[in-house]
N, C-alpha and C positions, 0 to 999 in steps of 0.2 A: 396311842399311835402318833408317829412323828408327823408334824405339820410344818409348813413353810411359815415365814415371818408374817405373811398376810393372813394367816389362819386357815388357809386352804390346804387340802391334802396335797402331798407331792404329786407331780405329774404322773410318775410311773404308777402310783397307787390309784389315781383316777382312771388311768387306762385299764389297769387290772380290774377295777370295779366295773367298767363298761363291758369288758370281756366276760366277766362272771354273770352280768345281767343278760348278755346275749346267750350264754349257755343256759341260764335259768329259764329264759323265755322260749328256748327251743330253736333259736337261730342257728346255733351250733349244737349238734347232737353228739352222742358218744362215738368216738372214732373219727370225727370231722377234724380237718386241719384248720388251725386257727390262723389269723393273719400273721405273716412273718414280720421280722424286724423292719424290712424295707417298707412294707405296707403300713405299719404303725407309724413309722417316721413321717411318711407322706401325709397320712390322715390327721395326725395330731401335731405335725410340725415340731418334732422333738428330735433329740440326738439319738444315735444308735444305742448308747448305754441306757438311756431312759426306756426305750422300747424293749431292750433286753431285760431290764429289771422288771418291767410289767409282766412279761411272759414268765420270768423267774418266780414271781409271786404265785401264779397259778400252779407252777410245777411244785413249789415248796408246800402248797396247801393240798397237793394230791388231786387237783382238778384236771391237770393236763400233764402230759409227758412228752419229752423230746425224743425224736427218732433220728438217729444220726443220718445226716444227708437228706432228710425229708422234711423236717420242720417240727412244729409243736402241735400236738393233737389232743383233743378232749379225751380224757381217760375213759376207757370202757369199763374198767374193773369197778364193781360195786363194793363199797367199804363193808367190812365184816363187823357186825355188831357182837361184841364179846360180852356175854352175859356173865359177869364175874361171880355172881352168887349161885345162880341156877346150875351152871356148868360143873360146879364142884360138889353138888348134892349127892348123897349116897345113892339116890334113885338112878343116877347116871351110871357111874362105874360099878355100883353094887349089882346092877342087873345086866352087866356085860356090855354096856354101851360106852363108846368113847365119850369123854367129856366134851369133845368138839361137836358132838351131835346136837348139843343144846344151842349151838351158834350157827351152824352152816345149813341146816335143812337139807335140801336136795342138791346142794352145790358139791362140786367135785373136789375132794381133798386127797392129796397124796403126801406121803412122808418119805423123804429121801435123805441122802448123805448121813445115814444112820451109822453111828460108831459106838460100840460098847467096849469099855476097858476097865481094868482095875488099876488104880493109881494111888500114890501117896496123897493124903488129904491136903488140899490147899489150906493155907493158914486161915483165910477168911471164912472158909467153910467149916473148919474144925471147931471154931468157936460157936457157930450156930448149932452144929450137930452134937456138940459136947464130946468130941473125940480128942484123943491124945495125938501128939505130933507124929508118932510112929504108926498110928493106925491107918488103914487104907479104906478107900471108897470105891464103889461101883459108879462109873461115870457114863452117862447115857447122853450123847449129843445127836441132834437130828434137826432137819429143816422141814417146815410145813409149807406146802404149795397148794394154794386154793385157786381153782379155775385156771391153772397154768401159771399163776403169779406167786412167787415166793413172798410169804407174809410174815414168817416168824422163824427164828432159830432159837433152839433151847438146849440147855445143858443141865441135866439132873445129877445130883450127888446123893448117894445112899450109903450107909455104913456097909462095907463089904461083908463083914461077919454076919450081918443081919440078913442079907439077901443071897448069900453064897448057895449055889446049887439050884436056885429058883429060876423061873422064866424071866425074871427081871434082868438077869445077866445075859439074856439072849436078845437078838435083834427084834424079834416079835414077842411081845410080852403076853399076847393072848387077849381074849375078850375082857373088856373092862380096864385093860392096861395095868400100869404099875400099882395103882391104888387097890384094884381088885386082888392082885397078887400079894400085896402087903397084908390085906385082910386075911387071906388064906394062911399066911405065915403067923397070924395072931397079933399083927400090928396094924390094925385097921385105923386109918386116919379119921379123926372125928372133928378136927379143927384145922383151919388154914389161916395163914397170915400172908398178905401180899403187900409189898412195898413198891411204889411206883415213882419213877422219875424219868426225865428225858435228857437227851444230849445229842450231839452230832455223832454219826456213826464212824467207827474205825474203818479204814480202807477195806479190810477183809469182810466186815459186816455189810458195807455198801455193795461189795461184789456179790456176796451170797444172796442178798435180798434184791439185787438189781435196782438199786435206788437211784433216782435222778439227783443231780447235784443240788445241794441245799436242803434235802429232805432229812429231818431229824428222825431219831428212833425213840421208841418208848421202851424203857427197861422195867420189867416186872420180876421181882424176886419173891417166889412163893415158898413158904415153909409149911410142911405138913406135920401135924402132931397127933399122937395117939391119945387114948383116953387118960393115960397116966402122965400126959403132958410131955412125952418124950418126942423130940424132933426126929423124924425118920427120913425126910427128904428135903433137899433144897433144890429148887428149880430156878435157874437164871434164864430169863427169856429176853430176846431182843426183837421188837416188833417194828415193822414199817408203819410209822405214825400215820401216813396218808391212807393206809389200808384198813384202819380200825376206827370204830366207835366203841369206847369203853362204857358199858352200862352196868350200874349197880342198883338193884331194885330191892328195897328192904323196908320192913315196917318201922315206924317211929317207936 
């Protein structure tokens, strides 16, 4: 963490820490308005930019959110704990449950902006799926909205010849989703690989997820493999980093 020459934290970080302590101890609760820039300037005797940076820290960490014309408020949304191993177990999709049911409990999940098409395989996907340049893929894109908050956008690629005529090519894939339908086609996924990284969002991603300025996204690329090690799906996901806790629980 950056420090000043005297070894102390920068002023904006100290102010941010004070605000986080106030939230942690209940002085400010979910939905409460935090002190504005003018309030912080007067209280801490700092410049406007310092006050703005302090509030920006809380926004970038997903603790607070700015509302245009109203101020900065303690975020109401409870982060989603994504159980990376349990959610992909066959007990989930094999019994007709959504893999999301391992994460959300009784929370309200909606899927919108669903688009399904058949397209030429993108070059970076062709290599993963082992397809030739001339082959085509079924592309499924959608957005996931939890408790009214967009949290993830996803785009899946599957070999078109493999899923042609199945419910995978429809908007609603049915109970258990894509993996249950692949199993019915004789291509049951038995292994998954996820690659995770992060970056700042592209403008269209920030718009789709309703992100506050400065909030990064998490990128997860998942590949599903059959028993004979054939890759049958690549799913590229963009997550609101402030909306997630990524949990991986496994034996040593």
